C-alpha positions as semicolon CSV with decimal commas, in nm:
position;residue;x (nm);y (nm);z (nm)
1;M;16,653;3,216;4,027
2;R;16,655;3,122;4,396
3;R;16,879;2,853;4,353
4;R;17,135;3,048;4,154
5;R;17,130;3,331;4,401
6;E;17,190;3,087;4,693
7;S;17,478;2,908;4,497
8;S;17,615;3,239;4,420
9;V;17,615;3,358;4,788
10;I;17,759;3,010;4,898
11;S;18,053;3,063;4,651
12;Q;18,139;3,410;4,769
13;I;18,131;3,265;5,142
14;F;18,359;2,970;5,037
15;V;18,609;3,205;4,838
16;G;18,630;3,490;5,068
17;S;18,635;3,285;5,388
18;C;18,913;3,067;5,247
19;I;19,138;3,348;5,153
20;A;19,103;3,527;5,487
21;M;19,189;3,213;5,688
22;V;19,477;3,102;5,467
23;V;19,613;3,453;5,513
24;I;19,571;3,481;5,899
25;F;19,629;3,120;6,018
26;G;19,716;2,916;5,705
27;L;19,562;2,638;5,852
28;Y;19,180;2,623;5,805
29;L;18,912;2,651;5,525
30;I;18,526;2,731;5,598
31;A;18,322;2,417;5,658
32;D;17,962;2,373;5,563
33;K;17,883;2,022;5,661
34;N;17,535;1,993;5,443
35;K;17,714;1,850;5,170
36;E;17,623;2,078;4,897
37;E;17,860;2,325;5,071
38;V;18,233;2,301;5,066
39;Q;18,379;2,042;5,313
40;P;18,614;2,146;5,620
41;V;19,022;2,145;5,561
42;V;19,212;2,078;5,881
43;P;19,564;2,072;5,956
44;Q;19,742;1,818;5,760
45;E;19,810;1,557;6,051
46;V;19,455;1,570;6,146
47;E;19,211;1,362;5,966
48;V;18,842;1,434;5,902
49;V;18,561;1,204;6,057
50;Q;18,206;1,230;6,004
51;E;18,101;1,135;6,355
52;T;18,326;1,225;6,648
53;K;18,127;1,123;6,970
54;T;18,414;0,985;7,184
55;E;18,685;1,177;7,343
56;E;18,933;1,059;7,049
57;Q;18,929;0,835;6,762
58;K;19,240;0,665;6,619
59;I;19,204;0,599;6,245
60;E;19,491;0,488;6,046
61;G;19,721;0,597;6,334
62;K;19,596;0,967;6,295
63;V;19,433;1,138;6,588
64;T;19,070;1,276;6,512
65;P;18,996;1,561;6,770
66;S;18,666;1,530;6,959
67;P;18,415;1,785;6,969
68;S;18,418;1,715;7,349
69;N;18,545;1,966;7,573
70;P;18,535;1,814;7,919
71;N;18,756;2,082;8,089
72;I;18,478;2,346;8,021
73;K;18,262;2,316;8,323
74;V;17,902;2,406;8,326
75;E;17,858;2,593;8,648
76;Y;17,523;2,700;8,794
77;S;17,463;3,087;8,773
78;S;17,577;3,267;9,091
79;K;17,743;3,606;9,129
80;E;17,690;3,689;8,760
81;W;17,460;3,623;8,479
82;V;17,696;3,567;8,199
83;T;17,490;3,403;7,924
84;H;17,122;3,450;7,795
85;G;17,010;3,139;7,972
86;G;17,232;3,186;8,292
87;D;17,473;2,896;8,202
88;Y;17,564;2,678;7,889
89;Y;17,260;2,458;7,987
90;N;16,996;2,756;7,945
91;R;16,857;2,650;8,316
92;R;16,791;2,996;8,433
93;Y;16,854;2,902;8,771
94;S;17,083;3,073;9,021
95;I;17,253;2,919;9,335
96;L;17,217;3,259;9,512
97;D;16,988;3,242;9,833
98;Q;17,014;3,548;10,002
99;I;16,668;3,628;9,877
100;T;16,426;3,350;9,980
101;S;16,074;3,250;10,010
102;E;16,081;3,350;10,377
103;N;16,222;3,702;10,319
104;I;16,095;3,799;10,000
105;G;15,855;4,034;10,146
106;D;16,151;4,291;10,213
107;L;16,260;4,286;9,846
108;K;16,234;4,667;9,735
109;P;16,381;4,839;9,421
110;T;16,732;4,980;9,461
111;W;16,770;5,144;9,135
112;V;16,570;5,218;8,809
113;T;16,730;5,355;8,488
114;S;16,556;5,481;8,203
115;L;16,723;5,365;7,888
116;G;16,573;5,639;7,653
117;S;16,541;5,376;7,383
118;G;16,259;5,124;7,264
119;A;15,953;5,266;7,404
120;E;15,762;5,360;7,080
121;P;15,489;5,111;6,981
122;K;15,657;4,908;6,723
123;Y;15,919;4,802;6,962
124;S;15,903;4,498;7,210
125;G;16,109;4,474;7,524
126;E;16,208;4,095;7,546
127;A;16,586;4,106;7,618
128;T;16,760;3,926;7,908
129;P;17,022;4,144;8,073
130;L;17,379;3,997;8,121
131;V;17,594;4,105;8,415
132;V;17,968;4,044;8,382
133;D;18,252;4,195;8,635
134;G;17,988;4,433;8,797
135;I;17,865;4,568;8,458
136;M;17,505;4,511;8,301
137;Y;17,470;4,462;7,947
138;V;17,116;4,512;7,780
139;A;16,969;4,581;7,429
140;T;16,624;4,734;7,371
141;G;16,361;4,669;7,088
142;A;16,496;4,921;6,895
143;N;16,840;4,712;6,905
144;D;17,021;4,991;7,089
145;I;17,302;4,845;7,333
146;F;17,368;4,967;7,681
147;A;17,632;4,916;7,952
148;L;17,528;4,995;8,280
149;D;17,706;4,975;8,660
150;A;17,525;4,688;8,787
151;K;17,535;4,823;9,136
152;T;17,410;5,180;9,059
153;G;17,225;5,175;8,727
154;E;17,448;5,456;8,598
155;Q;17,494;5,441;8,207
156;I;17,867;5,361;8,121
157;W;17,826;5,351;7,749
158;A;17,571;5,333;7,457
159;Y;17,566;5,203;7,111
160;E;17,313;5,287;6,846
161;P;17,327;5,055;6,531
162;D;17,215;5,220;6,204
163;I;16,909;4,994;6,114
164;S;16,686;5,108;5,819
165;Q;16,352;5,206;5,952
166;E;16,221;5,105;5,606
167;M;16,244;4,730;5,686
168;D;15,927;4,564;5,591
169;T;16,032;4,204;5,651
170;V;15,977;4,181;6,023
171;C;15,741;3,916;6,109
172;C;15,645;3,967;6,484
173;G;15,750;4,323;6,593
174;W;16,087;4,489;6,633
175;T;16,276;4,340;6,912
176;T;16,597;4,127;7,018
177;R;16,611;3,880;7,291
178;G;16,948;3,980;7,423
179;L;17,339;3,969;7,400
180;A;17,636;3,744;7,439
181;V;17,975;3,850;7,640
182;G;18,316;3,683;7,574
183;D;18,653;3,733;7,469
184;G;18,641;4,103;7,592
185;K;18,353;4,166;7,343
186;V;17,976;4,234;7,350
187;Y;17,791;4,036;7,057
188;A;17,446;4,135;6,924
189;G;17,244;3,996;6,628
190;L;17,070;4,293;6,466
191;L;16,733;4,277;6,318
192;D;16,866;4,373;5,975
193;A;17,059;4,031;5,985
194;R;17,388;4,153;6,090
195;L;17,610;4,008;6,370
196;I;17,833;4,273;6,542
197;A;18,096;4,280;6,821
198;L;18,166;4,571;7,041
199;D;18,436;4,637;7,276
200;Q;18,328;4,527;7,625
201;K;18,458;4,828;7,810
202;T;18,391;5,113;7,568
203;G;18,119;4,989;7,343
204;E;18,338;5,065;7,020
205;L;18,248;4,856;6,717
206;Q;18,507;4,575;6,643
207;W;18,372;4,398;6,375
208;E;18,048;4,347;6,178
209;T;17,922;4,057;5,951
210;K;17,630;4,017;5,732
211;V;17,447;3,685;5,832
212;A;17,177;3,727;5,551
213;E;16,992;3,987;5,336
214;W;16,691;4,127;5,537
215;E;16,554;4,224;5,180
216;E;16,503;3,859;5,123
217;G;16,335;3,801;5,447
218;Y;16,586;3,710;5,694
219;T;16,617;3,861;6,044
220;V;16,792;3,795;6,384
221;T;16,585;3,822;6,689
222;S;16,760;3,583;6,928
223;A;17,055;3,629;7,158
224;P;17,380;3,512;7,024
225;L;17,571;3,223;7,204
226;Y;17,949;3,268;7,275
227;Y;18,117;2,943;7,331
228;N;18,491;2,830;7,306
229;G;18,594;3,102;7,092
230;K;18,301;3,097;6,853
231;V;17,966;3,293;6,823
232;Y;17,656;3,115;6,727
233;T;17,339;3,253;6,580
234;G;17,045;3,138;6,391
235;V;16,818;3,341;6,140
236;A;16,445;3,425;6,161
237;G;16,199;3,485;5,884
238;G;16,002;3,146;5,829
239;E;15,711;3,353;5,732
240;Y;15,913;3,504;5,427
241;G;16,020;3,160;5,267
242;I;16,363;3,173;5,396
243;R;16,593;2,876;5,410
244;G;16,688;2,840;5,793
245;R;17,045;2,801;5,912
246;V;17,257;2,831;6,210
247;M;17,616;2,960;6,188
248;A;17,924;2,957;6,391
249;Y;18,160;3,279;6,359
250;D;18,511;3,348;6,485
251;A;18,469;3,535;6,798
252;D;18,791;3,753;6,757
253;L;18,755;3,832;6,376
254;G;18,396;3,762;6,276
255;Y;18,444;3,543;5,972
256;E;18,197;3,240;5,926
257;V;18,350;2,912;6,051
258;W;18,066;2,655;5,946
259;R;17,701;2,667;5,849
260;F;17,416;2,427;5,921
261;Y;17,114;2,445;5,705
262;T;16,797;2,356;5,913
263;I;16,621;2,256;5,575
264;P;16,834;1,984;5,406
265;G;16,871;1,961;5,035
266;P;16,855;1,684;4,780
267;G;17,139;1,442;4,879
268;D;17,162;1,556;5,266
269;I;17,078;1,366;5,547
270;N;16,702;1,361;5,564
271;G;16,685;1,559;5,247
272;D;16,419;1,312;5,128
273;T;16,150;1,437;5,381
274;W;16,098;1,728;5,115
275;P;15,970;1,646;4,766
276;D;16,184;1,696;4,466
277;N;16,037;2,039;4,348
278;D;16,262;2,293;4,490
279;S;16,033;2,356;4,797
280;W;16,321;2,303;5,025
281;L;16,502;2,621;4,907
282;T;16,199;2,831;5,067
283;G;16,125;2,564;5,326
284;G;16,132;2,806;5,667
285;G;16,302;2,637;5,947
286;P;16,391;2,984;6,111
287;V;16,576;2,961;6,472
288;W;16,435;3,194;6,721
289;N;16,623;3,075;7,018
290;T;16,957;3,080;7,157
291;P;17,123;2,733;7,164
292;A;17,227;2,542;7,479
293;V;17,566;2,361;7,488
294;D;17,685;2,026;7,651
295;P;18,059;2,090;7,650
296;E;18,128;1,711;7,746
297;L;17,942;1,585;7,454
298;G;18,060;1,868;7,229
299;Y;17,696;1,938;7,097
300;I;17,478;2,262;7,081
301;Y;17,118;2,202;7,075
302;F;16,834;2,446;6,945
303;A;16,483;2,425;6,819
304;T;16,372;2,511;6,463
305;G;16,053;2,694;6,360
306;N;15,791;2,646;6,100
307;T;15,788;2,544;5,770
308;A;15,701;2,768;5,462
309;P;15,449;2,820;5,360
310;D;15,328;2,815;5,711
311;L;14,989;2,691;5,646
312;D;14,971;2,508;5,321
313;G;15,111;2,190;5,287
314;S;14,981;2,069;4,960
315;N;15,324;2,149;4,786
316;R;15,559;2,007;5,024
317;E;15,475;1,638;5,071
318;G;15,667;1,470;5,366
319;D;15,786;1,543;5,735
320;N;15,964;1,860;5,600
321;L;16,271;1,815;5,821
322;Y;16,434;1,971;6,006
323;A;16,143;2,237;6,063
324;N;15,954;2,193;6,398
325;S;16,234;2,018;6,543
326;V;16,492;1,985;6,824
327;V;16,829;1,948;6,648
328;A;17,159;1,865;6,789
329;I;17,479;1,933;6,603
330;N;17,856;1,918;6,659
331;A;17,968;2,245;6,814
332;E;18,314;2,262;6,628
333;N;18,220;2,184;6,280
334;G;17,852;2,198;6,254
335;D;17,802;1,826;6,185
336;Y;17,427;1,674;6,206
337;V;17,414;1,473;6,529
338;W;17,043;1,399;6,567
339;H;16,699;1,543;6,568
340;F;16,352;1,504;6,701
341;Q;16,041;1,651;6,534
342;E;15,768;1,777;6,736
343;V;15,509;1,819;6,455
344;H;15,545;1,642;6,115
345;H;15,452;1,852;5,820
346;D;15,323;2,144;6,013
347;I;15,014;2,325;5,880
348;W;14,925;2,506;6,190
349;D;15,229;2,736;6,242
350;M;15,277;2,532;6,577
351;D;15,658;2,587;6,560
352;P;15,899;2,562;6,889
353;A;16,034;2,912;6,959
354;N;16,128;2,811;7,320
355;P;16,491;2,769;7,402
356;V;16,613;2,427;7,478
357;V;16,702;2,356;7,843
358;L;16,965;2,098;7,951
359;F;16,954;1,919;8,298
360;D;17,097;1,624;8,467
361;V;16,847;1,403;8,671
362;E;16,854;1,064;8,831
363;K;16,575;0,831;8,672
364;D;16,523;0,488;8,772
365;G;16,844;0,487;8,961
366;V;17,051;0,629;8,666
367;M;17,173;0,974;8,625
368;R;17,043;1,086;8,273
369;K;17,152;1,374;8,052
370;G;16,810;1,549;7,997
371;L;16,662;1,803;7,770
372;G;16,339;1,984;7,778
373;Q;16,189;2,204;7,493
374;A;15,834;2,352;7,569
375;G;15,659;2,358;7,216
376;K;15,357;2,559;7,085
377;T;15,178;2,240;7,098
378;G;15,127;2,286;7,480
379;W;15,367;1,983;7,555
380;V;15,719;1,998;7,696
381;Y;15,940;1,733;7,506
382;F;16,169;1,571;7,745
383;L;16,468;1,397;7,573
384;D;16,775;1,223;7,617
385;R;17,022;1,480;7,494
386;T;17,299;1,212;7,399
387;D;17,076;1,077;7,133
388;G;16,753;1,234;7,105
389;T;16,543;0,943;7,239
390;P;16,250;1,017;7,481
391;L;16,343;1,053;7,830
392;I;15,978;0,986;7,955
393;G;15,793;0,850;7,676
394;I;15,658;0,995;7,351
395;E;15,399;0,804;7,122
396;E;15,329;0,831;6,764
397;K;14,938;0,834;6,753
398;P;14,714;0,855;6,419
399;V;14,567;1,199;6,350
400;P;14,292;1,324;6,127
401;Q;14,379;1,338;5,763
402;L;14,308;1,563;5,454
403;A;14,434;1,468;5,117
404;E;14,467;1,825;5,004
405;Q;14,691;1,906;5,275
406;K;14,896;1,612;5,257
407;T;14,885;1,572;5,633
408;S;15,100;1,343;5,826
409;P;14,928;1,024;5,918
410;T;15,061;1,035;6,292
411;Q;15,200;1,292;6,520
412;P;15,408;1,254;6,855
413;F;15,216;1,281;7,175
414;P;15,418;1,298;7,478
415;V;15,338;1,076;7,782
416;G;15,229;1,316;8,073
417;D;15,021;1,635;8,075
418;A;14,981;1,934;7,867
419;F;15,014;2,284;8,006
420;V;14,734;2,458;7,817
421;P;14,408;2,315;7,651
422;Q;14,455;2,131;7,320
423;G;14,108;2,140;7,169
424;V;13,801;2,357;7,139
425;F;13,476;2,178;7,231
426;Q;13,106;2,283;7,276
427;E;13,130;2,385;7,621
428;D;13,433;2,629;7,533
429;V;13,183;2,763;7,264
430;D;12,918;2,820;7,518
431;K;13,143;2,968;7,771
432;D;13,365;3,196;7,563
433;L;13,238;3,225;7,214
434;G;12,852;3,298;7,239
435;D;12,568;3,231;7,004
436;E;12,717;3,436;6,738
437;F;12,994;3,192;6,681
438;E;12,977;3,021;6,340
439;G;13,215;2,769;6,202
440;Q;13,371;2,428;6,256
441;I;13,576;2,353;6,570
442;G;13,858;2,079;6,632
443;D;14,158;1,984;6,835
444;I;14,519;2,031;6,816
445;F;14,591;1,842;6,477
446;T;14,256;1,886;6,298
447;P;14,337;1,971;5,927
448;F;14,168;2,260;5,752
449;W;14,083;2,368;5,387
450;E;13,806;2,580;5,262
451;E;13,598;2,592;5,576
452;P;13,717;2,799;5,870
453;I;13,796;2,566;6,159
454;T;13,882;2,698;6,518
455;L;14,132;2,531;6,696
456;K;14,351;2,540;7,007
457;P;14,643;2,614;7,116
458;G;14,740;2,769;6,744
459;P;15,030;2,961;6,661
460;A;15,005;3,220;6,953
461;G;14,931;2,940;7,201
462;G;15,148;2,683;7,383
463;A;15,482;2,805;7,480
464;N;15,621;3,102;7,266
465;W;15,953;3,248;7,323
466;P;15,956;3,339;7,661
467;P;16,224;3,131;7,807
468;S;16,164;2,819;8,061
469;A;16,366;2,712;8,349
470;Y;16,476;2,409;8,554
471;N;16,542;2,399;8,899
472;P;16,779;2,118;9,031
473;D;16,641;2,155;9,398
474;T;16,279;2,092;9,309
475;E;16,349;1,901;8,988
476;L;16,080;2,100;8,827
477;F;16,062;2,236;8,495
478;Y;15,891;2,575;8,485
479;V;15,705;2,701;8,167
480;L;15,483;2,974;8,054
481;G;15,190;2,889;7,841
482;N;14,914;3,076;7,636
483;D;14,546;2,959;7,582
484;N;14,414;3,122;7,255
485;Y;14,130;3,039;7,014
486;F;14,282;3,034;6,652
487;S;14,072;3,003;6,329
488;F;14,240;2,871;6,004
489;A;14,089;2,882;5,658
490;R;14,241;2,800;5,315
491;Q;14,305;3,098;5,072
492;E;14,402;3,095;4,712
493;E;14,750;2,963;4,643
494;E;15,017;3,232;4,660
495;A;15,326;3,215;4,460
496;F;15,668;3,274;4,640
497;E;15,802;3,624;4,599
498;E;16,124;3,697;4,777
499;G;16,085;3,940;5,054
500;S;15,739;3,904;5,075
501;M;15,506;3,719;5,335
502;Y;15,465;3,350;5,226
503;I;15,202;3,215;5,455
504;G;14,965;3,004;5,238
505;S;14,649;3,029;5,394
506;I;14,450;3,266;5,658
507;M;14,509;3,239;6,027
508;Q;14,347;3,484;6,300
509;P;14,246;3,491;6,657
510;V;13,877;3,477;6,717
511;S;13,750;3,821;6,769
512;N;13,640;3,906;7,133
513;A;13,736;3,573;7,264
514;P;13,936;3,549;7,584
515;V;14,303;3,501;7,597
516;R;14,445;3,315;7,895
517;G;14,786;3,210;8,029
518;T;14,922;2,948;8,267
519;V;15,236;2,953;8,465
520;T;15,315;2,578;8,521
521;A;15,556;2,357;8,714
522;L;15,617;2,008;8,563
523;D;15,821;1,712;8,715
524;V;16,095;1,636;8,477
525;K;16,065;1,270;8,558
526;T;15,716;1,220;8,490
527;N;15,599;1,511;8,282
528;K;15,302;1,573;8,515
529;I;15,183;1,903;8,660
530;V;15,281;1,960;9,003
531;W;15,141;2,308;9,008
532;Q;14,978;2,572;8,804
533;Q;14,870;2,932;8,803
534;N;14,602;3,036;8,579
535;W;14,584;3,415;8,457
536;D;14,303;3,590;8,243
537;A;14,606;3,727;8,013
538;Q;14,886;3,598;7,813
539;A;15,188;3,465;8,006
540;Y;15,453;3,635;7,812
541;S;15,791;3,712;7,995
542;G;15,996;3,421;8,074
543;V;16,118;3,246;8,400
544;L;16,372;3,288;8,665
545;T;16,416;3,017;8,929
546;T;16,676;3,037;9,231
547;K;16,797;2,838;9,521
548;G;16,602;3,047;9,759
549;N;16,299;2,846;9,654
550;L;16,174;3,123;9,426
551;V;16,017;3,139;9,062
552;F;16,009;3,507;8,921
553;V;15,789;3,588;8,622
554;G;15,674;3,901;8,469
555;H;15,305;4,000;8,378
556;N;15,153;4,205;8,100
557;D;15,011;4,440;8,347
558;G;15,361;4,525;8,453
559;R;15,395;4,327;8,784
560;L;15,700;4,150;8,856
561;I;15,575;3,833;9,041
562;A;15,743;3,578;9,276
563;F;15,599;3,227;9,331
564;D;15,705;2,958;9,601
565;A;15,932;2,727;9,352
566;K;15,767;2,410;9,538
567;T;15,408;2,495;9,582
568;G;15,309;2,781;9,305
569;D;15,185;3,016;9,584
570;Q;15,232;3,376;9,517
571;L;15,454;3,545;9,756
572;W;15,537;3,895;9,617
573;E;15,480;4,142;9,339
574;Y;15,580;4,472;9,247
575;M;15,412;4,695;8,996
576;M;15,630;4,849;8,723
577;D;15,535;5,129;8,473
578;A;15,542;4,895;8,159
579;G;15,469;4,554;8,061
580;A;15,701;4,298;8,228
581;N;15,760;4,086;7,903
582;A;16,113;4,000;7,944
583;P;16,280;3,742;8,185
584;S;16,438;3,860;8,501
585;I;16,789;3,777;8,612
586;T;16,969;3,778;8,945
587;Y;17,343;3,844;9,049
588;E;17,553;3,956;9,347
589;I;17,766;4,246;9,423
590;N;17,964;4,312;9,744
591;G;17,763;4,015;9,909
592;E;17,430;4,161;9,816
593;Q;17,183;3,970;9,580
594;Y;16,998;4,153;9,315
595;I;16,689;4,090;9,100
596;S;16,687;4,285;8,764
597;I;16,426;4,288;8,489
598;Y;16,382;4,506;8,142
599;A;16,023;4,626;8,154
600;A;15,940;4,777;7,822
601;G;15,621;4,644;7,696
602;N;15,547;4,422;7,407
603;A;15,365;4,472;7,081
604;L;15,224;4,119;7,061
605;A;15,132;4,105;7,430
606;G;14,934;4,417;7,400
607;S;15,119;4,573;7,695
608;K;15,215;4,924;7,810
609;H;15,542;5,023;7,635
610;G;15,833;5,188;7,841
611;D;16,215;5,177;7,853
612;K;16,339;5,106;8,218
613;I;16,563;4,851;8,388
614;Y;16,433;4,779;8,743
615;T;16,656;4,634;8,998
616;F;16,570;4,506;9,347
617;K;16,755;4,405;9,672
618;L;16,654;4,324;10,025
619;G;16,583;4,638;10,199
620;G;16,630;4,842;9,878
621;T;16,581;5,203;9,867
622;L;16,571;5,447;9,570
623;P;16,802;5,725;9,580
624;E;16,626;6,055;9,656
625;G;16,454;6,185;9,323
626;Q;16,582;5,872;9,148
627;V;16,494;5,778;8,816
628;I;16,824;5,794;8,629
629;D;16,721;5,917;8,303
630;G;16,920;5,792;7,952
631;S;16,950;6,021;7,670
632;V;16,595;6,021;7,579
633;K;16,533;6,031;7,204
634;E;16,300;6,260;7,105
635;K;15,978;6,139;6,926
636;V;15,994;6,144;6,539
637;D;15,713;6,330;6,388
638;V;15,626;6,135;6,073
639;T;15,372;6,380;5,960
640;E;15,415;6,517;5,619
641;E;15,239;6,847;5,617
642;T;15,192;7,026;5,273
643;E;15,074;7,365;5,334
644;G;14,793;7,272;5,560
645;E;14,661;7,011;5,350
646;T;14,564;6,665;5,479
647;V;14,831;6,386;5,503
648;S;14,860;6,130;5,261
649;S;14,787;5,762;5,289
650;D;15,151;5,696;5,317
651;F;15,150;5,859;5,663
652;G;14,874;5,633;5,759
653;L;15,068;5,335;5,625
654;G;15,372;5,462;5,838
655;V;15,168;5,457;6,161
656;Y;15,017;5,129;6,088
657;T;15,376;4,965;6,013
658;N;15,510;5,125;6,341
659;S;15,215;5,056;6,567
660;C;14,987;4,768;6,410
661;I;15,169;4,536;6,181
662;A;15,298;4,295;6,434
663;C;14,978;4,200;6,566
664;H;14,761;4,256;6,270
665;G;15,006;4,138;5,976
666;D;15,095;4,298;5,649
667;Q;14,811;4,436;5,482
668;G;14,583;4,343;5,792
669;A;14,611;3,967;5,762
670;N;14,813;3,679;5,918
671;G;14,899;3,861;6,223
672;H;14,991;3,678;6,548
673;N;14,774;3,837;6,814
674;G;14,516;4,050;6,617
675;P;14,208;3,966;6,393
676;N;14,222;3,959;6,014
677;L;14,101;4,324;5,921
678;Q;14,053;4,238;5,551
679;D;13,722;4,051;5,654
680;S;13,609;4,252;5,952
681;K;13,288;4,422;5,944
682;F;13,390;4,604;6,257
683;A;13,670;4,750;6,068
684;E;13,431;4,911;5,794
685;N;13,316;5,172;6,051
686;R;13,550;5,466;6,127
687;E;13,420;5,541;6,460
688;N;13,469;5,188;6,565
689;V;13,828;5,188;6,439
690;I;13,912;5,508;6,623
691;E;13,743;5,393;6,938
692;R;13,931;5,066;6,934
693;I;14,273;5,233;6,853
694;T;14,231;5,490;7,134
695;N;14,085;5,270;7,420
696;G;14,214;4,922;7,313
697;G;14,004;4,607;7,339
698;T;14,033;4,249;7,457
699;S;14,396;4,190;7,395
700;M;14,466;4,522;7,215
701;P;14,640;4,812;7,421
702;S;14,514;5,172;7,411
703;F;14,722;5,411;7,182
704;K;14,575;5,699;7,345
705;D;14,892;5,792;7,550
706;T;15,138;5,679;7,237
707;L;14,983;5,812;6,906
708;T;14,873;6,175;6,856
709;Q;14,509;6,220;6,741
710;E;14,637;6,296;6,396
711;E;14,813;5,959;6,385
712;I;14,497;5,781;6,516
713;D;14,290;5,928;6,246
714;A;14,543;5,850;5,986
715;V;14,578;5,505;6,062
716;A;14,193;5,456;6,082
717;D;14,160;5,602;5,740
718;Y;14,448;5,366;5,624
719;V;14,260;5,064;5,759
720;L;13,909;5,192;5,632
721;T;14,030;5,281;5,290
722;V;14,313;5,020;5,201
723;I;14,263;4,717;5,447
724;S;13,911;4,684;5,535
725;P;13,612;4,539;5,297
726;L;13,495;4,895;5,256
727;G;13,811;4,988;5,073
728;K;13,809;4,698;4,831
């Protein structure tokens, strides 16, 4: 059934796209280079070639265009912040140096704007603002999009997409990581798997394209990439058994130009890394991050997510490419170029979600085209971006085996340092877990089956989505990491059902265990730690670095913090009114440098929610009486009263879905930061549950200021009677 549906969709894409393009241009047909799809048709005088890695190739007297665009220069970010990663390389570095490590003590807020969107518990504020021509563009966790005057914070326009609030295929909280700007338009990938383009000046909708069906588990959370007349986006949903893909769309009209499947099928390159049992059709491979571009080579680079089912490898023997990989493809036609897989045959949900960062560095007297990708494993993988070979050294080493999981005999171990711990040892149990802890412990690649095993770093550890940065002045790579205890255990085999969670086993953080974070600077020539800051909280925001010898990161408690880029010494901080869980940016207007961040909190980080953009400059002063308020939406009362009778369990489910599902998972299991409520003795006691919801816990936020008492009671009753052992 799944194969027939996918074939039907492919046929519709082919036919519809061909008609549109022939009518408009008479030149091109849609391309999909994964071979089961249609092949590209180009103008008659140009011949198709599988690989185009040089500026031009002459075959039988016909010139084949190269994907290379050497005239498109990659400049460091300066007066504007025009892409999600600051530039095409995703370096998140700015050459602005008015604000420095010497004068940062005078950095103060100059405007604060309330967007009036995305402050409810189910939303997470993770977006990077863009600044183009003096206008700031930002999207909230609700996917509402705003244009602001970047000098004053005054709202210019707002766009609210119509997204079904009944969506139940969202893995990890309602969010978006940002926008793209180009060709006079603002582009956004929406959570319900649409790609839209808005007029840059007015915010009016220009076109809308359905990327996939959210009912089948597909979502879009990453910021799109605008490059050379195309808009690129990937899809999320690996926890729902999707078949991942990256697509390029015409920036002007919105039609699909090409598609690259991150899970190859039979007959495709590396399709033999999946068994011949159709598991590749539901194999996962989501793309959580915005690609980087090397115009000179003509390649885009991205990291792919987990296999599906995440934790059960028994039915998908092989390495399972291209899941858990860095992938390079041709920017013009989507052809495969190279890949590097960080975790073979993943059964631990250690998928790389961090954006790929490109950089040029002299190594051993030779300038190298480098690439860094920070993994959930706790390593940064440094590669040569021309061919995907290790830049420093990565060794394949034997790892523990388990026949039932069909584990890979070896895994890649980068030479250098890990930025978080990669195992659980007896001293960890004694220090952090206590005498009540029971169960087995292991290290990063220890397999599991019937007996629970507690490992590090786990699916919430290492580097998650918060972007890393590279500073060419220090030649250091800055990455945020998380140090978590996670337990894994086999559950009964689950059958794939379209639109439902497809995990394969049980994973959960260890209750009451500490959660720690790291801010780390690594030498890109050695992969050795130069400095590291350790926190007793997740490091969950993203990094900005500047020529002023500064590194900016956000903290869950609401602080924006600045470190010395060379030494790691903390130099400055400012406390905001919500969790600082998005990357900051910098730009210049009228000779003054600004720092901005969207502070709105995060469901998975357990931080306080809000809705504000904070902007700073040297000697900044807020206008009298200022906070600029947006059009604040009234809180929706989901209570369904029936003549004074008690609310139904549907009310409790609604509150749980909006406030709890991101951390605790669908039906209380397989969340990313919250314990499994299905086997929790703590959750059998109503007073316990109400107290924890009200006041929070180790990594759980307090909901006393965001939920009414009626909502707290309703969700407690739902947990008690539907999810917990008492209700079974």
